[in-house]
KEFIBA-403114 format. One record per atom (N, C-alpha, C): residue number from 0; atom name; z, y, x. Coordinates in steps of 0.02 Angstrom, whole numbers. Atoms other than C-alpha are relative to their C-alpha. Last residue first. Layout:
BEGIN
{zati NUM,'CA',{Z,Y,X}}
...
This chain:
BEGIN
{zati 80,'N',{-15,-64,-30}}
{zati 80,'CA',{3894,6839,1323}}
{zati 80,'C',{58,31,-22}}
{zati 79,'N',{-16,-2,-75}}
{zati 79,'CA',{3885,6655,1298}}
{zati 79,'C',{20,58,27}}
{zati 78,'N',{-70,19,-9}}
{zati 78,'CA',{3895,6673,1107}}
{zati 78,'C',{16,-15,66}}
{zati 77,'N',{-47,-44,21}}
{zati 77,'CA',{3748,6786,1104}}
{zati 77,'C',{64,-26,10}}
{zati 76,'N',{-14,-59,-45}}
{zati 76,'CA',{3635,6684,1199}}
{zati 76,'C',{56,45,-5}}
{zati 75,'N',{-28,28,-48}}
{zati 75,'CA',{3663,6536,1088}}
{zati 75,'C',{10,46,57}}
{zati 74,'N',{-72,15,27}}
{zati 74,'CA',{3616,6642,939}}
{zati 74,'C',{42,-33,59}}
{zati 73,'N',{-39,-58,-2}}
{zati 73,'CA',{3455,6717,1026}}
{zati 73,'C',{76,-18,-17}}
{zati 72,'N',{-21,-15,-72}}
{zati 72,'CA',{3401,6533,1079}}
{zati 72,'C',{45,74,-2}}
{zati 71,'N',{-62,40,-33}}
{zati 71,'CA',{3419,6479,904}}
{zati 71,'C',{13,23,71}}
{zati 70,'N',{-51,-35,39}}
{zati 70,'CA',{3314,6624,833}}
{zati 70,'C',{63,-28,34}}
{zati 69,'N',{-24,-67,-44}}
{zati 69,'CA',{3177,6571,960}}
{zati 69,'C',{67,34,-27}}
{zati 68,'N',{40,-60,35}}
{zati 68,'CA',{3194,6398,887}}
{zati 68,'C',{11,64,46}}
{zati 67,'N',{-41,-54,29}}
{zati 67,'CA',{3265,6248,983}}
{zati 67,'C',{-48,61,-15}}
{zati 66,'N',{23,-53,-13}}
{zati 66,'CA',{3178,6077,1024}}
{zati 66,'C',{41,64,-39}}
{zati 65,'N',{79,-11,-3}}
{zati 65,'CA',{3276,6006,1102}}
{zati 65,'C',{-30,-17,-70}}
{zati 64,'N',{54,44,-29}}
{zati 64,'CA',{3462,5999,1065}}
{zati 64,'C',{-68,32,-7}}
{zati 63,'N',{36,17,45}}
{zati 63,'CA',{3583,6149,1071}}
{zati 63,'C',{-43,-60,25}}
{zati 62,'N',{77,-11,-35}}
{zati 62,'CA',{3731,6157,1178}}
{zati 62,'C',{-48,-16,-61}}
{zati 61,'N',{61,8,51}}
{zati 61,'CA',{3913,6182,1120}}
{zati 61,'C',{-57,18,42}}
{zati 60,'N',{55,-57,13}}
{zati 60,'CA',{4048,6177,1251}}
{zati 60,'C',{-52,-18,-44}}
{zati 59,'N',{56,-13,-63}}
{zati 59,'CA',{4174,6039,1218}}
{zati 59,'C',{-40,61,-9}}
{zati 58,'N',{-32,-23,-64}}
{zati 58,'CA',{4336,6022,1121}}
{zati 58,'C',{-42,-1,62}}
{zati 57,'N',{19,41,-47}}
{zati 57,'CA',{4243,5934,977}}
{zati 57,'C',{44,7,68}}
{zati 56,'N',{-6,63,29}}
{zati 56,'CA',{4327,6027,832}}
{zati 56,'C',{-17,-49,53}}
{zati 55,'N',{-69,19,9}}
{zati 55,'CA',{4362,6183,919}}
{zati 55,'C',{-1,-73,-19}}
{zati 54,'N',{-25,5,-63}}
{zati 54,'CA',{4185,6191,987}}
{zati 54,'C',{77,-14,-6}}
{zati 53,'N',{25,66,-25}}
{zati 53,'CA',{4106,6141,820}}
{zati 53,'C',{43,0,67}}
{zati 52,'N',{-27,56,33}}
{zati 52,'CA',{4215,6285,748}}
{zati 52,'C',{-25,-69,21}}
{zati 51,'N',{-80,-4,-36}}
{zati 51,'CA',{4156,6410,881}}
{zati 51,'C',{39,-58,-35}}
{zati 50,'N',{4,22,-66}}
{zati 50,'CA',{3972,6368,829}}
{zati 50,'C',{71,-6,30}}
{zati 49,'N',{16,71,1}}
{zati 49,'CA',{4010,6394,641}}
{zati 49,'C',{2,-28,68}}
{zati 48,'N',{-64,35,29}}
{zati 48,'CA',{4088,6554,681}}
{zati 48,'C',{-16,-68,-8}}
{zati 47,'N',{-41,11,-55}}
{zati 47,'CA',{3940,6607,784}}
{zati 47,'C',{76,-32,-19}}
{zati 46,'N',{20,56,-46}}
{zati 46,'CA',{3830,6573,643}}
{zati 46,'C',{38,-8,52}}
{zati 45,'N',{-29,73,33}}
{zati 45,'CA',{3945,6656,513}}
{zati 45,'C',{-42,-57,53}}
{zati 44,'N',{-46,48,-44}}
{zati 44,'CA',{3945,6821,617}}
{zati 44,'C',{10,-72,-20}}
{zati 43,'N',{-71,-10,20}}
{zati 43,'CA',{3874,6943,485}}
{zati 43,'C',{43,-38,47}}
{zati 42,'N',{-35,-49,-35}}
{zati 42,'CA',{3707,6951,545}}
{zati 42,'C',{61,30,-26}}
{zati 41,'N',{8,-6,-68}}
{zati 41,'CA',{3639,6824,413}}
{zati 41,'C',{22,67,31}}
{zati 40,'N',{-61,-1,-47}}
{zati 40,'CA',{3717,6808,253}}
{zati 40,'C',{5,1,71}}
{zati 39,'N',{-38,-60,34}}
{zati 39,'CA',{3567,6862,127}}
{zati 39,'C',{67,-1,45}}
{zati 38,'N',{25,-62,-19}}
{zati 38,'CA',{3456,6755,240}}
{zati 38,'C',{52,58,-29}}
{zati 37,'N',{35,-22,34}}
{zati 37,'CA',{3563,6590,223}}
{zati 37,'C',{-16,76,17}}
{zati 36,'N',{-30,-51,45}}
{zati 36,'CA',{3631,6526,380}}
{zati 36,'C',{-51,32,-46}}
{zati 35,'N',{37,-36,56}}
{zati 35,'CA',{3567,6357,457}}
{zati 35,'C',{48,60,-25}}
{zati 34,'N',{-43,-46,13}}
{zati 34,'CA',{3615,6255,611}}
{zati 34,'C',{-50,49,-50}}
{zati 33,'N',{39,-47,51}}
{zati 33,'CA',{3530,6091,648}}
{zati 33,'C',{59,48,-8}}
{zati 32,'N',{56,27,30}}
{zati 32,'CA',{3567,5959,791}}
{zati 32,'C',{-37,39,-47}}
{zati 31,'N',{7,-22,74}}
{zati 31,'CA',{3699,6061,884}}
{zati 31,'C',{-73,-26,-13}}
{zati 30,'N',{65,-29,0}}
{zati 30,'CA',{3754,5960,1035}}
{zati 30,'C',{-20,13,-73}}
{zati 29,'N',{15,-71,18}}
{zati 29,'CA',{3943,5952,1031}}
{zati 29,'C',{-74,34,13}}
{zati 28,'N',{5,-28,-64}}
{zati 28,'CA',{3950,5787,1121}}
{zati 28,'C',{-15,82,-3}}
{zati 27,'N',{-56,-6,-43}}
{zati 27,'CA',{4011,5709,972}}
{zati 27,'C',{3,37,60}}
{zati 26,'N',{-20,77,-28}}
{zati 26,'CA',{3852,5753,873}}
{zati 26,'C',{74,8,32}}
{zati 25,'N',{-4,17,-73}}
{zati 25,'CA',{3818,5915,771}}
{zati 25,'C',{26,-66,11}}
{zati 24,'N',{2,63,-18}}
{zati 24,'CA',{3762,5979,605}}
{zati 24,'C',{-6,-11,80}}
{zati 23,'N',{26,34,-63}}
{zati 23,'CA',{3792,6151,558}}
{zati 23,'C',{18,-67,-3}}
{zati 22,'N',{-36,61,-16}}
{zati 22,'CA',{3810,6248,387}}
{zati 22,'C',{-32,-21,70}}
{zati 21,'N',{27,33,-60}}
{zati 21,'CA',{3776,6407,296}}
{zati 21,'C',{36,-67,29}}
{zati 20,'N',{25,-62,-47}}
{zati 20,'CA',{3804,6515,149}}
{zati 20,'C',{-20,-29,54}}
{zati 19,'N',{-23,19,-59}}
{zati 19,'CA',{3815,6363,10}}
{zati 19,'C',{-31,72,50}}
{zati 18,'N',{51,25,-52}}
{zati 18,'CA',{3811,6438,-144}}
{zati 18,'C',{25,-17,59}}
{zati 17,'N',{68,2,30}}
{zati 17,'CA',{3898,6510,-311}}
{zati 17,'C',{-49,-36,47}}
{zati 16,'N',{6,33,68}}
{zati 16,'CA',{4085,6479,-280}}
{zati 16,'C',{-71,-7,-30}}
{zati 15,'N',{-40,-32,40}}
{zati 15,'CA',{4076,6510,-87}}
{zati 15,'C',{-7,-33,-78}}
{zati 14,'N',{21,-5,74}}
{zati 14,'CA',{4019,6397,42}}
{zati 14,'C',{58,46,-39}}
{zati 13,'N',{-34,-62,35}}
{zati 13,'CA',{4033,6381,226}}
{zati 13,'C',{-25,-3,-62}}
{zati 12,'N',{42,-41,47}}
{zati 12,'CA',{3983,6199,289}}
{zati 12,'C',{53,62,-22}}
{zati 11,'N',{-55,-51,22}}
{zati 11,'CA',{4044,6096,440}}
{zati 11,'C',{-52,58,-41}}
{zati 10,'N',{27,-53,35}}
{zati 10,'CA',{3950,5935,472}}
{zati 10,'C',{53,54,-20}}
{zati 9,'N',{65,-27,-21}}
{zati 9,'CA',{3973,5797,604}}
{zati 9,'C',{-28,62,-39}}
{zati 8,'N',{19,17,-75}}
{zati 8,'CA',{4112,5703,521}}
{zati 8,'C',{-75,25,13}}
{zati 7,'N',{2,66,-5}}
{zati 7,'CA',{4151,5805,363}}
{zati 7,'C',{-19,-20,77}}
{zati 6,'N',{20,38,-56}}
{zati 6,'CA',{4202,5983,350}}
{zati 6,'C',{7,-77,-12}}
{zati 5,'N',{-3,76,15}}
{zati 5,'CA',{4217,6109,213}}
{zati 5,'C',{-21,-30,62}}
{zati 4,'N',{24,37,-56}}
{zati 4,'CA',{4258,6292,244}}
{zati 4,'C',{17,-77,-15}}
{zati 3,'N',{-38,53,-22}}
{zati 3,'CA',{4279,6404,100}}
{zati 3,'C',{-39,-55,44}}
{zati 2,'N',{40,54,7}}
{zati 2,'CA',{4207,6577,75}}
{zati 2,'C',{54,-55,18}}
{zati 1,'N',{-45,53,10}}
{zati 1,'CA',{4269,6758,54}}
{zati 1,'C',{-45,-75,-9}}
{zati 0,'N',{42,67,35}}
{zati 0,'CA',{4181,6890,142}}
{zati 0,'C',{45,-49,-15}}
């Protein structure tokens, strides 16, 4: 899958020529404020890649902010295993 990575302070976005595939918004403490991946691009590892980029960017372990959705719980559980 081909996509570009755009990063501004606190936001990382994956996009191709046609659309935004997904993005994550985070703070300096690596707390995830919001993460989204388009339905058509889910289950391809993009969420995990976004979280790993947050970890690389901040140098800290990634944690969710409350409240977190059931799908968010699954994503965080999968990156910790």
